[in-house]
C-alpha positions in Angstrom: -11.0 37.3 -17.6 -13.3 34.9 -16.1 -12.3 34.8 -12.3 -14.7 32.2 -11.3 -14.2 30.0 -14.2 -10.5 30.0 -13.5 -11.3 29.4 -9.6 -13.6 26.1 -10.6 -10.4 25.1 -12.8 -8.0 25.3 -10.2 -10.1 23.9 -7.4 -10.8 20.8 -9.9 -7.0 20.3 -10.3 -6.3 20.5 -6.5 -9.0 17.8 -5.9 -6.8 15.3 -7.5 -5.4 14.9 -3.5 -2.2 14.2 -4.7 -0.7 16.0 -1.4 3.4 15.8 -2.6 2.1 17.9 -5.7 -0.4 20.4 -4.4 2.0 23.2 -3.5 3.6 22.9 -6.7 0.2 23.0 -8.7 -1.1 25.8 -6.6 2.2 27.8 -7.5 1.7 26.8 -11.1 -1.9 28.1 -11.2 -1.0 31.0 -9.8 1.7 32.2 -12.2 -0.3 31.0 -15.4 -3.5 32.9 -13.9 -1.5 36.2 -13.1 0.7 36.3 -16.4 4.0 36.5 -14.1 7.4 36.3 -15.5 8.8 34.5 -12.3 8.0 33.5 -8.7 8.0 30.7 -6.1 5.9 29.3 -3.2 7.0 29.1 0.6 5.3 26.2 2.6 4.8 26.1 6.4 6.7 23.8 7.8 6.2 23.5 12.0 6.9 26.9 13.0 9.2 27.9 9.9 8.6 28.3 6.2 10.3 27.0 3.2 10.5 27.7 -0.4 9.3 24.7 -2.5 8.9 25.8 -5.8 10.0 28.1 -8.2 10.6 29.6 -11.9 13.6 31.2 -12.4 14.7 31.3 -8.7 16.7 27.7 -9.2 19.8 28.1 -7.2 21.6 26.2 -9.8 20.6 28.0 -13.0 20.8 31.7 -12.1 22.9 33.9 -9.9 22.8 35.3 -6.6 21.7 38.5 -8.0 19.1 37.2 -10.1 17.5 35.5 -7.7 17.2 38.0 -5.4 13.8 38.7 -3.8 12.5 40.3 -0.4 12.2 38.4 2.7 10.9 41.6 4.0 7.5 41.3 1.7 6.8 37.3 2.4 7.2 37.9 6.3 4.6 41.4 5.9 2.3 39.0 4.1 2.7 36.4 6.6 2.1 38.8 9.7 -0.5 40.6 8.2 -2.2 38.3 5.8 -2.7 40.7 3.3 -1.8 40.8 -0.4 0.9 43.1 -1.1 1.0 44.7 -4.5 3.5 47.5 -5.8 3.6 48.2 -9.5 7.3 49.5 -9.3 8.5 48.2 -6.3 11.9 50.1 -6.3 10.0 53.3 -6.5 7.4 52.3 -3.6 7.5 55.0 -0.8 6.2 51.8 1.3 9.2 50.2 1.1 11.9 52.9 0.8 14.0 52.0 3.9 14.4 48.2 2.9 17.4 47.4 1.7 16.4 44.2 0.1 14.1 46.0 -1.9 16.1 48.3 -3.3 18.5 45.7 -4.4 15.8 43.9 -6.3 15.4 46.7 -8.8 12.2 47.9 -10.9 9.8 45.1 -11.0 6.1 44.8 -10.2 5.4 42.5 -7.1 2.3 40.4 -6.1 2.5 38.5 -3.0 -0.5 37.0 -1.7 -0.9 34.8 1.9 -2.3 31.5 1.3 -4.4 31.3 4.5 -7.4 29.3 5.9 -9.4 30.4 9.1 -6.9 32.3 11.0 -3.5 30.1 10.0 -1.4 31.1 6.8 0.0 27.8 5.1 2.0 29.4 2.9 3.1 32.6 0.6 3.1 33.2 -3.3 5.2 35.3 -4.5 5.0 36.8 -7.9 7.0 39.3 -10.0 6.6 40.9 -13.6 9.6 42.8 -15.0 7.6 43.5 -18.3 7.7 46.8 -19.8 3.7 46.6 -20.4 3.3 47.3 -16.6 2.4 45.7 -13.5 -0.5 43.0 -12.7 -3.7 43.9 -14.0 -6.6 44.3 -11.6 -8.4 41.1 -12.8 -4.9 39.1 -11.7 -5.0 40.7 -8.2 -8.9 40.0 -7.7 -8.2 36.4 -9.0 -5.2 36.2 -6.7 -7.3 37.6 -3.7 -10.1 34.7 -4.3 -7.6 32.3 -4.9 -5.5 32.8 -1.9 -8.4 31.7 0.5 -9.0 28.7 -1.8 -5.2 27.5 -1.8 -4.9 28.0 1.6 -7.6 25.3 2.5 -6.1 22.9 -0.2 -2.6 23.7 1.3 -3.7 23.0 4.6 -5.1 19.4 4.2 -2.2 18.5 2.0 0.0 19.5 4.9 -2.0 17.4 7.1 -2.0 14.2 5.1 2.0 14.8 4.6 2.1 15.3 8.5 0.0 11.9 8.7 1.9 10.1 6.1 5.3 11.0 7.9 3.9 10.1 11.4 2.8 6.7 9.3 6.2 6.2 8.0 8.1 6.8 11.1 5.7 4.4 12.9 6.9 1.8 10.2 10.3 2.6 10.7 9.9 2.0 14.4 8.0 -0.9 13.9 10.6 -2.9 12.1 13.4 -1.3 14.3 11.3 -2.3 17.5 10.6 -5.9 16.6 11.9 -8.7 14.6 10.3 -9.6 11.5 13.0 -11.5 9.7 12.3 -13.0 6.5 9.1 -10.8 5.9 9.3 -8.2 2.9 6.6 -5.8 2.8 5.5 -2.2 2.3 1.8 -2.9 1.5 -0.9 -1.2 4.0 -2.6 -4.4 4.8 0.5 -5.8 5.9 1.7 -3.3 7.5 -1.5 -3.2 9.8 -1.1 -7.2 10.2 2.7 -6.6 11.5 1.3 -3.9 13.8 -1.4 -6.3 15.2 1.5 -9.3 15.4 3.4 -6.6 17.6 0.5 -5.9 19.9 -0.3 -9.4 20.4 3.1 -11.3 20.5 3.4 -11.2 24.7 -0.2 -12.4 25.1 -0.5 -16.0 25.9 -3.7 -16.4 24.1 -4.0 -18.8 21.0 -3.9 -17.4 17.8 -5.3 -18.7 14.2 -3.8 -17.2 11.2 -5.8 -17.6 8.2 -4.5 -17.4 4.8 -4.1 -19.4 1.5 -1.3 -21.7 0.8 2.3 -20.0 0.4 1.1 -16.8 1.8 3.9 -16.9 4.8 1.7 -18.1 7.8 4.9 -19.8 9.4 6.9 -16.6 8.9 4.0 -14.7 11.1 3.6 -17.7 13.6 7.7 -17.2 14.1 7.2 -13.2 14.5 4.8 -14.2 17.1 7.3 -16.0 19.1 10.4 -14.1 18.8 8.7 -10.8 19.6 7.2 -12.6 23.0 8.9 -13.3 26.3 8.9 -17.1 25.2 11.6 -16.2 22.3 14.5 -17.9 24.2 12.4 -20.9 24.4 11.3 -23.7 21.8 9.6 -23.1 18.6 8.1 -26.1 17.5 6.3 -26.7 14.1 4.1 -29.6 13.2 2.6 -29.8 9.7 -0.8 -31.9 10.4 -1.5 -32.6 7.2 1.2 -35.0 6.4 0.0 -37.5 9.7 -2.6 -39.8 9.9 -5.0 -39.8 13.4 -2.8 -42.4 15.4 0.5 -41.0 14.3 -0.6 -37.5 14.8 -1.7 -38.0 18.5 1.6 -39.6 19.2 3.5 -36.8 17.6 1.3 -34.3 19.7 1.0 -35.8 23.2 3.8 -38.3 23.1 3.7 -42.4 24.0 5.2 -44.2 26.6 7.1 -47.7 25.8 4.9 -50.6 24.3 1.9 -48.5 24.0 1.3 -49.8 20.4 2.8 -52.2 18.0 6.4 -50.7 17.1 6.5 -48.2 20.5 9.8 -49.7 21.4 10.8 -46.5 23.9 9.1 -43.6 25.1 8.8 -40.5 23.2 8.2 -36.9 24.1 5.1 -35.1 22.2 5.4 -31.8 20.3 3.5 -30.3 23.2 5.8 -31.1 25.9 8.8 -30.4 23.8 7.5 -26.6 23.2 7.4 -26.0 27.2 7.2 -22.4 27.8 7.5 -21.9 24.2 5.5 -22.0 21.2 3.5 -24.6 19.1 2.8 -24.0 15.5 -0.1 -26.2 14.4 0.2 -25.7 10.4 -2.9 -26.8 8.7 -5.2 -27.3 11.6 -8.3 -28.1 10.0 -6.7 -31.5 9.0 -6.5 -32.7 12.5 -8.9 -35.8 12.9 -12.1 -35.6 15.5 -10.5 -37.9 18.0 -7.3 -35.8 18.0 -9.4 -32.6 17.9 -11.0 -33.7 21.4 -7.5 -34.1 22.9 -6.4 -30.8 21.8 -9.5 -29.0 22.9 -8.8 -30.6 26.4 -5.2 -29.3 26.5 -6.0 -26.1 25.3 -8.5 -25.8 28.4 -6.5 -27.4 31.3 -2.9 -26.9 30.2 -2.5 -30.8 30.8 -1.5 -33.9 28.4 -1.4 -37.3 28.5 0.9 -39.6 26.8 -0.7 -42.2 24.5 -0.7 -45.4 26.7 -0.2 -43.6 29.9 -2.8 -42.8 32.8 -0.7 -39.7 34.4 -1.5 -36.2 33.2 1.8 -33.6 32.7 1.0 -30.0 33.1 2.8 -28.1 30.5 3.4 -24.2 29.7 2.6 -23.7 25.9 1.4 -21.0 23.9 -0.6 -22.5 20.8 -0.6 -20.8 17.2 -2.6 -22.5 14.3 -3.1 -21.8 10.6 -5.3 -23.2 7.9 -6.1 -22.3 4.4 -9.5 -23.5 4.8 -13.0 -22.3 5.7 -13.1 -23.5 9.4 -17.0 -22.2 10.1 -17.9 -24.2 6.7 -16.3 -27.3 8.0 -18.0 -26.8 11.2 -21.3 -26.7 9.6 -20.4 -30.2 7.8 -19.4 -31.7 11.1 -15.9 -32.0 10.1 -14.5 -29.6 12.9 -15.4 -28.8 16.3 -16.7 -25.3 16.9 -15.6 -25.3 20.6 -12.0 -25.9 19.5 -12.7 -23.3 16.8 -13.3 -20.8 19.4 -10.6 -21.6 21.4 -8.2 -21.7 18.6 -9.2 -18.1 17.5 -9.2 -15.7 20.7 -6.8 -13.7 18.5 -7.7 -14.0 14.3 -4.9 -13.0 11.9 -5.4 -13.0 8.2 -3.0 -12.8 5.6 -3.4 -11.4 2.2 -2.9 -13.2 -0.9 0.0 -11.9 -2.9 -2.2 -10.7 -5.7 -4.0 -8.5 -3.3 -0.6 -6.9 -2.2 0.9 -6.6 -5.9 2.8 -4.0 -5.0 5.1 -5.7 -2.8 6.0 -7.9 -5.8 9.2 -6.0 -6.8 10.4 -5.4 -3.4 10.2 -9.2 -3.1 11.8 -9.7 -6.6 14.5 -8.0 -5.4 15.2 -9.5 -2.1 14.9 -13.2 -3.8 17.3 -12.1 -6.6 20.1 -11.3 -4.1 18.9 -14.7 -2.2 19.2 -16.9 -5.2 21.9 -15.5 -7.5 24.9 -17.4 -6.6 27.7 -15.6 -9.2 29.6 -12.9 -7.3 30.4 -9.2 -9.3 27.0 -9.3 -10.9 23.8 -7.5 -10.0 21.1 -9.7 -11.7 17.7 -8.0 -12.9 14.6 -9.0 -14.9 14.0 -7.2 -18.2 11.0 -5.0 -18.8 9.3 -7.6 -20.4 10.0 -10.2 -17.7 9.0 -8.0 -14.9 5.8 -7.1 -16.8 5.0 -10.6 -16.6 5.8 -10.9 -13.0 3.7 -8.2 -12.0 0.7 -9.2 -14.1 0.5 -12.8 -13.2 -2.0 -13.9 -10.3 0.3 -16.2 -8.1 -2.2 -19.0 -7.1 1.1 -20.2 -4.8 1.2 -16.5 -3.6 4.9 -15.9 -1.9 6.2 -19.5 -2.5 5.2 -19.9 -5.8 7.3 -16.2 -6.3 10.1 -17.4 -4.8 10.4 -20.9 -7.0 9.6 -18.8 -10.3 12.9 -16.2 -9.1 15.0 -19.1 -8.1 14.5 -21.2 -11.2 15.3 -18.3 -13.3 18.4 -17.6 -11.5 19.6 -21.0 -12.0 18.9 -20.9 -15.8 20.1 -17.5 -16.5 23.7 -17.5 -18.4 23.7 -13.4 -17.7 22.9 -11.0 -14.9 20.0 -9.7 -17.1 16.9 -12.3 -16.8 14.6 -12.5 -19.7 11.0 -13.5 -20.1 12.3 -16.6 -21.6 13.0 -17.7 -18.1 9.7 -17.8 -16.8 7.4 -20.5 -16.6 5.3 -21.1 -19.3 2.0 -19.9 -17.3 3.5 -16.4 -17.2 4.7 -16.1 -20.6 1.2 -17.7 -21.9 -0.3 -14.9 -24.3 -3.6 -13.6 -22.4 -6.8 -15.0 -22.8 -8.5 -13.2 -25.9 -11.6 -11.1 -24.6 -15.1 -11.7 -25.6 -14.6 -8.4 -28.0 -12.2 -10.0 -30.1 -14.5 -13.1 -30.5 -17.3 -10.8 -31.6 -19.1 -12.2 -34.7 -20.8 -9.8 -36.9 -24.0 -10.8 -38.7 -25.9 -7.4 -40.0 -22.5 -5.9 -40.8 -23.9 -2.3 -40.4 -22.4 0.7 -39.0 -24.8 0.3 -36.0 -23.8 -2.7 -35.3 -19.9 -1.8 -35.2 -20.6 1.0 -32.9 -22.2 -1.4 -30.6 -19.2 -3.5 -30.6 -16.7 -0.9 -30.5 -18.8 0.2 -26.8 -18.9 -3.3 -25.4 -15.5 -3.8 -26.3 -14.5 -0.4 -24.3 -16.4 -1.7 -21.2 -14.3 -4.7 -21.2 -11.4 -3.2 -21.5 -12.5 -0.7 -18.7 -13.7 -3.3 -16.5 -10.2 -5.3 -16.9 -8.4 -2.1 -15.9 -10.4 -1.2 -13.0 -10.4 -4.7 -11.7 -6.4 -5.2 -12.0 -5.6 -1.8 -10.7 -7.8 -1.9 -7.5 -6.6 -5.5 -6.6 -2.8 -4.0 -6.9 -3.7 -1.4 -4.6 -5.8 -3.3 -2.1 -9.2 -1.6 -3.0 -7.8 1.7 -1.8 -9.2 4.2 -4.2 -6.8 7.3 -3.3 -3.6 5.3 -3.8 -5.2 3.6 -7.3 -5.9 7.1 -8.4 -2.4 8.6 -7.5 -0.6 5.4 -9.1 -2.6 5.6 -12.4 -2.9 9.6 -12.7 -6.4 10.1 -12.6 -8.2 12.3 -10.5 -9.8 10.4 -7.5 -13.2 11.7 -8.3 -12.7 10.6 -11.9 -11.4 7.2 -10.5 -14.6 7.2 -8.3 -16.8 8.1 -11.2 -15.5 5.3 -13.4 -16.0 2.6 -10.4 -19.4 3.5 -9.7 -20.3 3.3 -13.6 -19.1 -0.1 -14.0 -21.1 -1.1 -10.9 -24.5 0.3 -11.8 -27.0 -0.6 -14.3 -28.6 1.8 -17.2 -31.5 2.4 -14.9 -29.2 4.1 -12.6 -27.1 6.0 -15.5 -24.8 3.9 -15.7 -23.3 2.0 -18.9 -24.7 -1.5 -19.1 -21.9 -4.2 -19.0 -21.6 -7.2 -20.7 -21.3 -10.6 -18.9 -17.7 -10.6 -19.8 -17.2 -7.4 -18.6 -19.0 -8.1 -15.2 -16.9 -11.2 -14.7 -13.7 -9.1 -15.1 -14.5 -6.2 -12.8 -16.0 -8.8 -10.0 -12.5 -10.7 -10.3 
């Protein structure tokens, strides 16, 4: 048996960093390498050890007698941090007085603590009941080397699992302790955003929310309001895009009777209406330069002056603004005031587009189906083909577009299963023919075919990698786990598609580069 070759293979498998499978993988590898008949692994959980994975120790499939083992051996391995080996356990004088061992019957056992430095993180327990004797010397040597390597990986897996559980607990606490009504997500970028919302909600500072149209900027603004001390006061919304300069000024600041043609009575503006509450200015980039000056003055002084009035009024309002535009670019073009920009973005929050949090699509679809399905007693669902189309689409209109797609399907459907034919044409369209499918051949030689085949593979790989990384927000570990790649394999593939042949990578076609760039 080539011990170090086997250890290298085990280490490569463990480098997949799939924490949930690490204990099982350690056990399976140990079982295979030592040719054991049966066994199990116990893993430390806090101050105790819990049996995790087994072969022929399954409670549901074996009798109490068949799954007997000696807990005394497991305890001894933990306490001494020494491997225990016995060729015939029932006749071993070291354990003559241990009842649990005598009940097991004749078998060879090999019990190894999985440790790193001075801590034991688990124990692997193996038995052989074959007539050809106990565990070989090579098997014992391998398990001795294997124990410390496995202990290190098990420690890291347990640490990451503990971190994951703490994060899940924090996520549960986040939703339990704060009101995020209407926000549906499990994506890490959105969770980070909501944590920021919870942290800054009680501040009176202005907030600027950036994000594409349809991402849910108003929901975030409402979350800031309802999780603040202003929650019982007004939340006032003004969509600035729909109003011209003069109308916008009147809407924001109010006017007095006779201040302009049609001003037949005094009118309270949106700012004054939001007194002690929150004012949400949607699409703030659309505000005209003249009104920008007055808005800036209000943000600096806390005072407003109605159109046609010379009297200043003091108001207490928190301003939350939102835009899908690039405000720094508008500043450079002279279309937006730099000082107003800095006043508005004391705190800045950015909403990711739906295509960058695609793992939320199934959650959103499920929620939207429950909202829009009107026929009681039925549980609506999309067909597998429709689900694939929903997941593959880029959603330029983001969550708002997805909501309209699901509502449309619910209205048009005649059965609880919603097929792909109920989706809009852009979701059902055939994918664009890739460049390699349009390839024209001139020489019609084997070499030309091989070159085309290599180009096709590069294009397919580039498309796959781009969509995979978009779905998982650029997180390599999450993408590797979801796709079945080892993390190191995925990193290598990504590196190959980012570098040219001079760096040892594969040269991409122009189409492949475009696909990978997204």
